[in-house]
A tleap script that builds the chain and sets N, CA, C and O, in Angstrom:
source leaprc.protein.ff14SB
mol = sequence {
  NMET HIE THR ASP VAL VAL ALA ARG ASP ARG
  LEU PHE ASN MET ARG LEU SER GLU ASP GLU
  SER ALA ARG LEU ASP ARG ILE ALA ALA HIE
  TYR GLY LEU ASN ALA ALA GLY VAL ILE ARG
  MET LEU LEU LYS ARG GLU ASP ASP SER LEU
  THR SER SER LYS ALA PRO GLU THR PRO ALA
  ARG LYS ALA PRO LYS GLY LYS CARG
}
set mol.1.N position { 0.840 -1.177 0.000 }
set mol.1.CA position { 0.000 0.000 0.000 }
set mol.1.C position { 0.887 1.244 0.000 }
set mol.1.O position { 1.938 1.266 0.641 }
set mol.2.N position { 0.464 2.257 -0.711 }
set mol.2.CA position { 1.205 3.521 -0.818 }
set mol.2.C position { 1.056 4.290 0.494 }
set mol.2.O position { -0.059 4.628 0.892 }
set mol.3.N position { 2.183 4.569 1.171 }
set mol.3.CA position { 2.108 5.250 2.461 }
set mol.3.C position { 2.882 6.555 2.495 }
set mol.3.O position { 2.877 7.238 3.519 }
set mol.4.N position { 3.546 6.921 1.407 }
set mol.4.CA position { 4.299 8.174 1.375 }
set mol.4.C position { 3.348 9.361 1.458 }
set mol.4.O position { 2.232 9.324 0.940 }
set mol.5.N position { 3.815 10.411 2.120 }
set mol.5.CA position { 3.045 11.643 2.191 }
set mol.5.C position { 3.304 12.441 0.920 }
set mol.5.O position { 4.455 12.694 0.562 }
set mol.6.N position { 2.242 12.832 0.246 }
set mol.6.CA position { 2.357 13.574 -1.003 }
set mol.6.C position { 1.788 14.967 -0.780 }
set mol.6.O position { 0.666 15.121 -0.297 }
set mol.7.N position { 2.573 15.980 -1.135 }
set mol.7.CA position { 2.084 17.354 -1.018 }
set mol.7.C position { 1.130 17.636 -2.167 }
set mol.7.O position { 1.500 17.526 -3.335 }
set mol.8.N position { -0.078 17.995 -1.833 }
set mol.8.CA position { -1.075 18.319 -2.852 }
set mol.8.C position { -1.514 19.749 -2.629 }
set mol.8.O position { -2.408 20.030 -1.831 }
set mol.9.N position { -0.865 20.650 -3.351 }
set mol.9.CA position { -1.125 22.072 -3.185 }
set mol.9.C position { -2.127 22.616 -4.187 }
set mol.9.O position { -2.718 23.671 -3.960 }
set mol.10.N position { -2.322 21.921 -5.274 }
set mol.10.CA position { -3.158 22.437 -6.354 }
set mol.10.C position { -4.594 21.971 -6.189 }
set mol.10.O position { -4.853 20.778 -6.028 }
set mol.11.N position { -5.514 22.903 -6.230 }
set mol.11.CA position { -6.929 22.599 -6.076 }
set mol.11.C position { -7.593 22.524 -7.448 }
set mol.11.O position { -7.350 23.371 -8.308 }
set mol.12.N position { -8.433 21.507 -7.650 }
set mol.12.CA position { -9.153 21.320 -8.905 }
set mol.12.C position { -10.624 21.108 -8.575 }
set mol.12.O position { -10.964 20.187 -7.832 }
set mol.13.N position { -11.486 21.936 -9.111 }
set mol.13.CA position { -12.936 21.815 -8.909 }
set mol.13.C position { -13.591 21.502 -10.242 }
set mol.13.O position { -13.172 22.001 -11.286 }
set mol.14.N position { -14.619 20.674 -10.196 }
set mol.14.CA position { -15.375 20.429 -11.420 }
set mol.14.C position { -16.818 20.110 -11.065 }
set mol.14.O position { -17.109 19.585 -9.991 }
set mol.15.N position { -17.701 20.434 -11.975 }
set mol.15.CA position { -19.121 20.138 -11.796 }
set mol.15.C position { -19.447 18.866 -12.574 }
set mol.15.O position { -18.931 18.642 -13.668 }
set mol.16.N position { -20.308 18.042 -11.994 }
set mol.16.CA position { -20.715 16.793 -12.617 }
set mol.16.C position { -22.222 16.788 -12.830 }
set mol.16.O position { -22.984 17.348 -12.043 }
set mol.17.N position { -22.623 16.145 -13.905 }
set mol.17.CA position { -24.053 15.916 -14.106 }
set mol.17.C position { -24.469 14.793 -13.158 }
set mol.17.O position { -23.621 14.155 -12.535 }
set mol.18.N position { -25.761 14.558 -13.054 }
set mol.18.CA position { -26.257 13.464 -12.211 }
set mol.18.C position { -25.705 12.122 -12.688 }
set mol.18.O position { -25.312 11.284 -11.876 }
set mol.19.N position { -25.677 11.919 -14.013 }
set mol.19.CA position { -25.150 10.661 -14.570 }
set mol.19.C position { -23.667 10.497 -14.252 }
set mol.19.O position { -23.233 9.419 -13.844 }
set mol.20.N position { -22.894 11.556 -14.437 }
set mol.20.CA position { -21.460 11.484 -14.154 }
set mol.20.C position { -21.204 11.222 -12.676 }
set mol.20.O position { -20.309 10.455 -12.321 }
set mol.21.N position { -21.986 11.856 -11.823 }
set mol.21.CA position { -21.844 11.658 -10.389 }
set mol.21.C position { -22.165 10.217 -9.997 }
set mol.21.O position { -21.486 9.631 -9.154 }
set mol.22.N position { -23.190 9.657 -10.604 }
set mol.22.CA position { -23.557 8.268 -10.331 }
set mol.22.C position { -22.449 7.323 -10.788 }
set mol.22.O position { -22.123 6.364 -10.089 }
set mol.23.N position { -21.873 7.591 -11.955 }
set mol.23.CA position { -20.750 6.768 -12.444 }
set mol.23.C position { -19.580 6.825 -11.475 }
set mol.23.O position { -18.991 5.804 -11.123 }
set mol.24.N position { -19.254 8.053 -11.050 }
set mol.24.CA position { -18.142 8.228 -10.123 }
set mol.24.C position { -18.397 7.484 -8.820 }
set mol.24.O position { -17.491 6.845 -8.284 }
set mol.25.N position { -19.609 7.559 -8.310 }
set mol.25.CA position { -19.957 6.856 -7.076 }
set mol.25.C position { -19.835 5.341 -7.235 }
set mol.25.O position { -19.338 4.665 -6.334 }
set mol.26.N position { -20.286 4.798 -8.380 }
set mol.26.CA position { -20.187 3.347 -8.619 }
set mol.26.C position { -18.737 2.902 -8.690 }
set mol.26.O position { -18.368 1.882 -8.108 }
set mol.27.N position { -17.910 3.664 -9.403 }
set mol.27.CA position { -16.490 3.310 -9.531 }
set mol.27.C position { -15.802 3.409 -8.175 }
set mol.27.O position { -15.008 2.541 -7.812 }
set mol.28.N position { -16.108 4.466 -7.426 }
set mol.28.CA position { -15.512 4.643 -6.100 }
set mol.28.C position { -15.884 3.484 -5.174 }
set mol.28.O position { -15.032 2.961 -4.456 }
set mol.29.N position { -17.140 3.090 -5.192 }
set mol.29.CA position { -17.579 1.972 -4.356 }
set mol.29.C position { -16.887 0.678 -4.777 }
set mol.29.O position { -16.492 -0.120 -3.928 }
set mol.30.N position { -16.740 0.471 -6.074 }
set mol.30.CA position { -16.092 -0.742 -6.576 }
set mol.30.C position { -14.650 -0.853 -6.084 }
set mol.30.O position { -14.217 -1.926 -5.663 }
set mol.31.N position { -13.912 0.247 -6.134 }
set mol.31.CA position { -12.499 0.229 -5.744 }
set mol.31.C position { -12.282 0.574 -4.274 }
set mol.31.O position { -11.153 0.494 -3.791 }
set mol.32.N position { -13.325 0.950 -3.559 }
set mol.32.CA position { -13.176 1.316 -2.161 }
set mol.32.C position { -12.425 2.630 -1.986 }
set mol.32.O position { -11.663 2.798 -1.034 }
set mol.33.N position { -12.644 3.549 -2.903 }
set mol.33.CA position { -11.972 4.846 -2.884 }
set mol.33.C position { -13.007 5.957 -2.746 }
set mol.33.O position { -14.207 5.736 -2.908 }
set mol.34.N position { -12.514 7.153 -2.442 }
set mol.34.CA position { -13.384 8.318 -2.534 }
set mol.34.C position { -13.246 8.900 -3.943 }
set mol.34.O position { -12.463 8.394 -4.746 }
set mol.35.N position { -13.992 9.947 -4.244 }
set mol.35.CA position { -13.988 10.519 -5.595 }
set mol.35.C position { -12.589 10.979 -6.011 }
set mol.35.O position { -12.169 10.742 -7.144 }
set mol.36.N position { -11.874 11.631 -5.105 }
set mol.36.CA position { -10.525 12.109 -5.434 }
set mol.36.C position { -9.598 10.944 -5.753 }
set mol.36.O position { -8.777 11.032 -6.667 }
set mol.37.N position { -9.725 9.854 -5.003 }
set mol.37.CA position { -8.898 8.675 -5.255 }
set mol.37.C position { -9.173 8.057 -6.615 }
set mol.37.O position { -8.252 7.602 -7.293 }
set mol.38.N position { -10.442 8.041 -7.016 }
set mol.38.CA position { -10.816 7.516 -8.337 }
set mol.38.C position { -10.186 8.364 -9.434 }
set mol.38.O position { -9.607 7.832 -10.381 }
set mol.39.N position { -10.298 9.678 -9.307 }
set mol.39.CA position { -9.721 10.571 -10.320 }
set mol.39.C position { -8.217 10.359 -10.403 }
set mol.39.O position { -7.667 10.258 -11.499 }
set mol.40.N position { -7.547 10.291 -9.260 }
set mol.40.CA position { -6.089 10.066 -9.262 }
set mol.40.C position { -5.738 8.726 -9.911 }
set mol.40.O position { -4.793 8.638 -10.695 }
set mol.41.N position { -6.512 7.676 -9.575 }
set mol.41.CA position { -6.258 6.353 -10.141 }
set mol.41.C position { -6.409 6.370 -11.655 }
set mol.41.O position { -5.567 5.836 -12.377 }
set mol.42.N position { -7.492 6.991 -12.135 }
set mol.42.CA position { -7.733 7.026 -13.576 }
set mol.42.C position { -6.684 7.871 -14.298 }
set mol.42.O position { -6.260 7.520 -15.399 }
set mol.43.N position { -6.264 8.975 -13.691 }
set mol.43.CA position { -5.208 9.798 -14.286 }
set mol.43.C position { -3.916 8.999 -14.420 }
set mol.43.O position { -3.270 9.020 -15.468 }
set mol.44.N position { -3.544 8.298 -13.357 }
set mol.44.CA position { -2.304 7.511 -13.396 }
set mol.44.C position { -2.404 6.383 -14.408 }
set mol.44.O position { -1.462 6.134 -15.160 }
set mol.45.N position { -3.544 5.698 -14.432 }
set mol.45.CA position { -3.721 4.583 -15.370 }
set mol.45.C position { -3.593 5.064 -16.814 }
set mol.45.O position { -2.909 4.438 -17.623 }
set mol.46.N position { -4.249 6.169 -17.131 }
set mol.46.CA position { -4.199 6.682 -18.505 }
set mol.46.C position { -2.799 7.180 -18.864 }
set mol.46.O position { -2.322 6.950 -19.976 }
set mol.47.N position { -2.145 7.860 -17.928 }
set mol.47.CA position { -0.786 8.338 -18.179 }
set mol.47.C position { 0.169 7.172 -18.380 }
set mol.47.O position { 1.012 7.209 -19.276 }
set mol.48.N position { 0.047 6.134 -17.554 }
set mol.48.CA position { 0.883 4.943 -17.719 }
set mol.48.C position { 0.646 4.303 -19.079 }
set mol.48.O position { 1.588 3.856 -19.733 }
set mol.49.N position { -0.613 4.260 -19.503 }
set mol.49.CA position { -0.948 3.678 -20.802 }
set mol.49.C position { -0.326 4.482 -21.945 }
set mol.49.O position { 0.215 3.912 -22.893 }
set mol.50.N position { -0.408 5.798 -21.847 }
set mol.50.CA position { 0.135 6.650 -22.904 }
set mol.50.C position { 1.661 6.587 -22.965 }
set mol.50.O position { 2.239 6.555 -24.052 }
set mol.51.N position { 2.301 6.568 -21.820 }
set mol.51.CA position { 3.765 6.582 -21.807 }
set mol.51.C position { 4.353 5.211 -22.105 }
set mol.51.O position { 5.491 5.123 -22.564 }
set mol.52.N position { 3.603 4.136 -21.856 }
set mol.52.CA position { 4.144 2.808 -22.127 }
set mol.52.C position { 3.910 2.372 -23.572 }
set mol.52.O position { 4.572 1.454 -24.056 }
set mol.53.N position { 2.974 3.022 -24.261 }
set mol.53.CA position { 2.672 2.614 -25.634 }
set mol.53.C position { 3.759 3.046 -26.605 }
set mol.53.O position { 3.863 2.504 -27.706 }
set mol.54.N position { 4.564 4.015 -26.205 }
set mol.54.CA position { 5.660 4.510 -27.035 }
set mol.54.C position { 5.200 4.753 -28.467 }
set mol.54.O position { 5.671 4.115 -29.409 }
set mol.55.N position { 4.295 5.665 -28.601 }
set mol.55.CA position { 3.789 6.014 -29.927 }
set mol.55.C position { 4.923 6.520 -30.798 }
set mol.55.O position { 5.817 7.210 -30.308 }
set mol.56.N position { 4.901 6.188 -32.082 }
set mol.56.CA position { 5.972 6.658 -32.954 }
set mol.56.C position { 6.007 8.178 -33.009 }
set mol.56.O position { 4.973 8.845 -33.023 }
set mol.57.N position { 7.215 8.699 -33.039 }
set mol.57.CA position { 7.356 10.147 -33.097 }
set mol.57.C position { 6.926 10.664 -34.456 }
set mol.57.O position { 7.142 10.013 -35.478 }
set mol.58.N position { 6.327 11.821 -34.459 }
set mol.58.CA position { 5.905 12.442 -35.699 }
set mol.58.C position { 7.135 12.981 -36.413 }
set mol.58.O position { 7.902 13.742 -35.821 }
set mol.59.N position { 7.343 12.605 -37.674 }
set mol.59.CA position { 8.517 13.119 -38.383 }
set mol.59.C position { 8.439 14.627 -38.575 }
set mol.59.O position { 7.353 15.203 -38.658 }
set mol.60.N position { 9.589 15.245 -38.644 }
set mol.60.CA position { 9.636 16.696 -38.849 }
set mol.60.C position { 9.024 17.027 -40.206 }
set mol.60.O position { 9.205 16.293 -41.177 }
set mol.61.N position { 8.303 18.132 -40.260 }
set mol.61.CA position { 7.679 18.545 -41.518 }
set mol.61.C position { 8.739 19.115 -42.432 }
set mol.61.O position { 9.619 19.862 -42.005 }
set mol.62.N position { 8.641 18.753 -43.687 }
set mol.62.CA position { 9.560 19.270 -44.683 }
set mol.62.C position { 9.057 20.622 -45.176 }
set mol.62.O position { 7.852 20.850 -45.284 }
set mol.63.N position { 9.987 21.501 -45.470 }
set mol.63.CA position { 9.621 22.805 -46.004 }
set mol.63.C position { 9.046 22.608 -47.404 }
set mol.63.O position { 9.581 21.811 -48.174 }
set mol.64.N position { 7.977 23.309 -47.750 }
set mol.64.CA position { 7.397 23.161 -49.094 }
set mol.64.C position { 8.390 23.619 -50.146 }
set mol.64.O position { 9.122 24.593 -49.967 }
set mol.65.N position { 8.392 22.890 -51.241 }
set mol.65.CA position { 9.281 23.258 -52.353 }
set mol.65.C position { 8.565 24.269 -53.211 }
set mol.65.O position { 7.454 24.030 -53.682 }
set mol.66.N position { 9.213 25.403 -53.410 }
set mol.66.CA position { 8.624 26.458 -54.228 }
set mol.66.C position { 9.157 26.408 -55.652 }
set mol.66.O position { 10.152 25.741 -55.933 }
set mol.67.N position { 8.485 27.120 -56.544 }
set mol.67.CA position { 8.952 27.189 -57.942 }
set mol.67.C position { 10.137 28.133 -57.999 }
set mol.67.O position { 10.217 29.114 -57.259 }
set mol.68.N position { 11.046 27.812 -58.888 }
set mol.68.CA position { 12.231 28.667 -59.069 }
set mol.68.C position { 12.130 29.415 -60.336 }
set mol.68.O position { 13.027 30.189 -60.670 }
savepdb mol mol.pdb
quit
C-alpha cells in the first residue's frame, strides 16, 4: 500500500451531471476509494498507458518546395 506523504497544493474543482456523479460513485464503491482517489487512479492509469505505448514520433515537416 502507498504510504508516502504527497504534497497536494493544487486545487481542482469540477461540476458533474447526475449521470457522471452516479458513475463516479459506482467506480468509487467498486475500488473502495473516494472521488478524489478515483480521479487520481484514472489519471495515473491513462498516463501509464500513454507513456508505455511509445507512440511513434511524428517526423519533422519538410519545407514546401517552391517554384524557381
